N, C-alpha and C positions, 0 to 999 in steps of 0.2 A: 340113565337116571341113577343118582347115587342111592346107596342103601338107606341113608337117613330120610331122603325124600320119599322112597318107597314106604318106609315105616310110617311116615307122616300121613300117608294115604289111609292107613288103617284107622278104624274108629277107636276112640278112647273108651274108657269104661268107668263105672262107679260101683261102689258097694257100701252097704250100711252096716255099721258095727256098733255093738253095745259092750262097754266094759263097766263092770260093777265091782264094788268092794268097799273099802274103808280107808279112812285117813285119821291122822292125829296131828293137831296143831302143836307147834313148839310152845313151851311155857310162855305165856303172855301174848301169844299171837292170835288166840281165839279160845273158844270154850274148851275145857279139858275133856279128855276121854276119847273113845273110839267113835267116830262119826261116819255116816255114809258118804261115799264118793262114787259118782257115776258120770260117764260121758257117752253120749249117743251121737255118732258122727257118720257122715257120708264122705268117703274118700275115693279118689280116682284121678284120672288124667284125661285131658282132651287132646294131648299131643303125644302120640305113641313114639314118634321120632325122637323127641327129647327124652321121654321116659326110658327108652331102651338104648340110648346112646351112652356107652360107658365113658366116653370122653367129656361129656357135658356135665354142667353143674346140677342138672335136674334128672340125672340118672337114677331111676327107681324112686323118684320123689313124687308124691301125690298131694294134690290140694285136698284140704279137709275142712269141713264145717259141720256144725251141729249144735248141741246143747250140753251143758255141764251142770251137775248138781254137786256142791261142796257143802256137806253138813256144817252148820254153824256160820256159813257165809252166804250161800245163794242156792236157788233152786231153778233148774231149767233155764239157764242164762245162755244166750247165743255165744258161740265160740268159733274161732277159725284159726287155721294154721296149716301144718303139713304132717304127713305121715311118710317117713323114709324107710324103705326096705333096704337095710344096710347089710344084707346077707354076705356080700363079698368083701366089704370094707372091714367090719368088725363084728360080724355075726349078731346083729341087733335089728330090731324094729324100733323106730323112735317116733313117738307122737309128740308134737310140740304145738301148742295153741295158746292163744290169748283170749281174755274176756274181760269185761268191765262190770263192776258192781258199784253203784252210787258214785260214779265218776272216777273211781280208782281202777287201775289196770292191773291184771294178774296174769301170770304166765305159768303154764303147766308143761313139764317135760316128763314123759314116761317112757320107759324102755322095757322091751322084752329082750332078754339077754341070753347069751350062750346058745344061740340057735345052731344046732348041729343035726345031721340027719337022724340020729338015734334018739333024740329027745324032743322031737317036735310037739308031742302031746303036752309037754310041760312048758317048753320055751315059748310056744305060740299062744299060750293061754294066760301067762302070768306077767303082769306089768308093774314095775317099780317106778314110782313117780315122786316128783317134788313140785311144790307150789311156791312160787315167789311173788313178791309184790313188784310194783313198777320200778323200784330201785335195785331189784335183784336180791333182796333180803329173803332168806328162806323162812317160810311160814308153816309149812306142813309137809309130811311125808305120807305117801299113799301106797296101797297095795290093791290093785284091781285085777279082775279076771275076765277073760272071755269064757263065758259059761258054755260048755259043750251042748247044753240043751238049746242054745240059741243058734247052733250051727245051721239047721235047716233054713231059718229065716235069713241068716247071713248069706248063704249060698243062693237063695231065691232072690236076694236083693241085687244080684249082679245085673248090670245094665250096660249096654253099649251106648256110647255117647259120640256125637258127631264133633 
């Protein structure tokens, strides 16, 4: 039996994560000022073979779904996308998801950057993000954080998936 087939026999997993912070619309793209930004997502994989295969396109890629609140735009709206653990590629974690408000589609891409062994407490807690509309036009920039006080709930949310 191949290594990938053996890994596929392993159960997948999921975890719940909350990132909170603020964002600011670009001039003319929304209300002025610093506004709240939060996403609550569940991410994980059901196929450990694909997840752990460094030759595949889904290496260290998790499915993600949850809700997003963007001050001045929406509150607790469903979102879905991916979370990529890009440790070996470019020392990043990338959150990418889409959501719709009043028939318009939006896309968020946030990154935790500079992930190195000696700065994990900072690099794993700070996420720099951008919000674009359906045409790709930049609307907002955000700064969100994984709050260390939420670490116990995050760890307790770990679930094996079939």
